[in-house]
Structure formats: C-alpha cells, structure tokens
C-alpha positions as CSV (number, residue, x, y, z in Angstrom):
1,M,3.1,-15.5,1.7
2,T,6.4,-13.7,1.9
3,L,7.2,-11.1,4.4
4,S,7.7,-8.6,1.5
5,R,4.2,-9.3,0.2
6,A,2.7,-8.6,3.6
7,R,4.7,-5.4,3.8
8,T,3.6,-4.4,0.3
9,T,0.0,-4.8,1.5
10,G,0.9,-2.4,4.4
11,A,2.6,0.0,2.0
12,V,-0.5,0.1,-0.3
13,Y,-2.7,0.5,2.8
14,L,-0.5,3.5,3.7
15,L,-0.8,4.9,0.2
16,Y,-4.6,4.6,0.5
17,F,-4.5,6.5,3.8
18,V,-2.5,9.3,2.1
19,M,-5.0,9.4,-0.8
20,V,-8.0,9.6,1.6
21,I,-6.4,12.4,3.6
22,G,-5.5,14.2,0.5
23,A,-9.0,13.8,-1.0
24,A,-10.6,15.0,2.3
25,A,-8.2,18.0,2.4
26,S,-9.0,19.0,-1.2
27,I,-12.8,19.3,-0.5
28,G,-13.6,23.0,-0.8
29,R,-10.0,24.0,-1.6
30,T,-9.8,22.7,-5.1
31,P,-12.3,22.6,-8.0
32,A,-15.0,20.0,-7.2
33,A,-14.0,17.9,-10.2
34,L,-10.5,17.5,-8.7
35,S,-11.7,16.5,-5.3
36,D,-14.3,14.1,-6.8
37,A,-11.5,12.5,-8.8
38,A,-9.3,12.2,-5.7
39,N,-12.1,10.4,-3.9
40,L,-12.7,8.0,-6.8
41,I,-9.0,7.3,-6.9
42,A,-9.0,6.6,-3.1
43,N,-11.9,4.2,-3.6
44,A,-9.9,2.4,-6.3
45,G,-7.0,2.3,-3.9
46,Y,-9.2,0.7,-1.2
47,I,-10.3,-2.0,-3.7
48,V,-6.6,-2.8,-4.2
49,V,-6.1,-3.0,-0.4
50,T,-9.1,-5.3,-0.2
51,L,-7.7,-7.7,-2.9
52,L,-4.3,-7.7,-1.1
53,L,-6.0,-8.5,2.2
54,Y,-7.9,-11.3,0.4
55,Q,-4.5,-12.8,-0.6
56,L,-3.4,-12.6,3.0
57,F,-6.6,-14.2,4.5
58,N,-7.9,-16.6,1.9
59,R,-6.1,-19.4,3.6
60,V,-7.7,-18.7,6.9
61,N,-11.2,-19.0,5.5
62,R,-11.7,-18.6,1.8
63,N,-15.4,-18.1,1.9
64,L,-15.2,-15.4,4.7
65,A,-12.3,-13.7,2.8
66,L,-14.5,-13.7,-0.4
67,L,-17.3,-12.2,1.6
68,A,-15.0,-9.5,2.9
69,V,-14.1,-8.6,-0.8
70,A,-17.7,-8.5,-1.8
71,I,-18.6,-6.3,1.2
72,S,-15.7,-3.9,0.5
73,V,-16.4,-3.6,-3.2
74,A,-20.1,-2.9,-2.4
75,G,-19.0,-0.2,0.1
76,C,-16.8,1.4,-2.6
77,V,-19.6,1.3,-5.1
78,I,-22.0,2.9,-2.7
79,Q,-19.5,5.5,-1.6
80,S,-18.5,6.5,-5.1
81,P,-21.7,8.6,-5.8
82,S,-20.9,10.5,-2.6
83,S,-18.0,12.0,-4.5
84,F,-20.6,13.8,-6.6
85,R,-22.8,14.6,-3.6
86,L,-25.5,12.2,-4.9
87,V,-25.6,10.3,-1.5
88,P,-24.4,11.3,1.9
89,A,-20.6,10.8,2.4
90,Q,-21.3,8.5,5.4
91,S,-23.7,6.2,3.5
92,A,-21.2,3.4,3.1
93,L,-19.7,3.5,6.6
94,P,-22.0,0.7,7.9
95,I,-20.9,-1.4,5.0
96,F,-17.3,-0.8,5.7
97,G,-18.2,-1.7,9.3
98,L,-19.2,-5.1,8.1
99,F,-15.9,-5.3,6.2
100,N,-13.9,-4.4,9.3
101,L,-15.9,-6.9,11.3
102,T,-15.1,-9.6,8.8
103,I,-11.4,-8.7,8.6
104,G,-11.4,-8.7,12.4
105,I,-12.8,-12.2,12.5
106,L,-10.3,-13.4,9.9
107,I,-7.4,-12.0,12.0
108,L,-8.8,-13.7,15.1
109,K,-9.0,-17.0,13.3
110,S,-5.5,-16.5,11.8
111,T,-2.3,-17.7,13.6
112,F,0.0,-15.2,11.9
113,L,-1.2,-11.8,13.2
114,P,-1.7,-10.6,16.8
115,R,-5.1,-11.2,18.2
116,G,-5.2,-7.6,19.4
117,L,-5.4,-6.4,15.8
118,G,-8.4,-8.7,15.3
119,V,-10.1,-7.3,18.4
120,L,-9.5,-3.7,17.3
121,M,-10.8,-4.4,13.7
122,T,-13.9,-6.2,15.2
123,L,-14.7,-3.3,17.5
124,S,-14.2,-0.7,14.8
125,G,-16.6,-2.7,12.6
126,L,-19.2,-2.7,15.3
127,G,-18.5,1.0,15.8
128,W,-19.1,1.9,12.1
129,L,-22.5,0.1,12.4
130,T,-23.6,2.8,14.8
131,F,-24.0,5.0,11.7
132,L,-27.3,3.1,11.2
133,S,-28.7,4.8,14.3
134,P,-28.7,8.6,14.2
135,E,-29.6,8.7,17.9
136,L,-26.7,6.6,19.0
137,L,-24.4,8.3,16.6
138,K,-24.9,11.7,18.4
139,Y,-23.1,10.3,21.4
140,L,-20.6,8.0,19.8
141,R,-19.4,9.5,16.5
142,A,-16.1,10.9,17.7
143,Y,-15.2,7.6,19.5
144,V,-16.2,5.5,16.5
145,E,-14.1,7.6,14.2
146,I,-11.1,7.4,16.5
147,L,-11.5,3.7,16.9
148,G,-11.9,3.2,13.2
149,I,-8.7,5.1,12.4
150,A,-6.8,3.4,15.2
151,A,-7.9,-0.1,14.1
152,E,-7.1,0.3,10.4
153,G,-4.0,2.4,11.1
154,S,-2.7,-0.3,13.5
155,L,-3.3,-3.1,10.9
156,M,-1.7,-1.0,8.2
157,L,1.4,-0.2,10.4
158,W,1.7,-3.8,11.6
159,L,1.7,-5.1,8.0
160,L,4.1,-2.4,6.9
161,V,6.6,-2.8,9.8
162,K,6.2,-6.4,11.0
163,G,4.4,-8.1,8.2
164,V,3.1,-11.6,9.2
165,N,4.7,-14.5,10.9
166,V,5.7,-16.3,7.7
167,Q,6.1,-19.8,9.3
168,R,2.6,-19.6,10.9
169,W,1.1,-18.2,7.6
170,N,2.6,-21.1,5.7
171,A,1.5,-23.6,8.3
172,Q,-2.1,-22.2,8.1
173,A,-2.0,-22.2,4.3
174,R,-1.0,-25.9,4.3
175,G,-3.6,-26.8,6.9
C-alpha cells in the first residue's frame, strides 16, 4: 500500500460524498429520471469505495474484508430500487450499519489507522442498526445521522489528508 493509494481511496470517498449530496439535492428539483440516475451513480461510486477499502483492509483480515464487500454490495443492491421509489429510501441503512461495523472492527484490528476512527465507524454501524426499530428511531434518528456522517466523513478525510502509516501497513501485510 502506498500513501498515494490510500489518498486515492479518500479522494474517491470524497467524490462519493459529493455524488450523494448532489443526488439528494436533485430530488424534487430535477426530473425524476435524472435524480434516479444520480442515485444509481452514487451507489456505483460506493461500490468503488468498498473495493478500495477492501484493498486497504484485506491484509488485516481477508475474510472479514470480504464480508464487508458482500455486505456493502448487498446494501447497494437493496438501496437501488429506492431510487425508483420501489422500497423506502432507508431500507438499506441497517445493512450499511453492518458494513460500518465491519469496517470499524477492521480499523480496530489494523495497526496503520487511528483506533478512534475504528471506534467512530463501529458506533455509527450500531447507530444505523437502530433503523430496525421504529420506536427507538423516533428518539435517536438525528444523532444516528450525525454520527454516521461524522464517522464516514472522518475516515474519508483521514485517508485523503493523512493516508495510512505505510510502514505499519507493510508490516501488517507481511504478518
């Protein structure tokens, strides 16, 4: 893993954030087909982010990193019909909660990223799981959304600005 590769992951993650914000902003302001296409493109962008994160974490625990890929792709597949209002937009959030939880665990097991990022991703993953409980969600929704954005935004910014500790990544890759 090179520093530039980790930063590329952060840059693609940032591009995904921009796509999601643009897609969300286009709802109701542009023809439905355009906002639907923007959401599908954002989903494709998240799959790219997922594959880049796999490259980053497969040396920490290959099976867990593969599980993260499967979870994320499943979330994107489930979320895609929401672009056409066939399922509620939040249907895939618990699945992405499992993804964030898995990425959080991988970060915590890694030696090349700050543990605080792992804690944030783990907490955000648990937070997204509250979407399984409408009663709980009534009280926690705003906090869960803020935590989710803060966690993924922090990981994205860290990768973009700092990258990874290359020596530790290489040592973990060899081990």
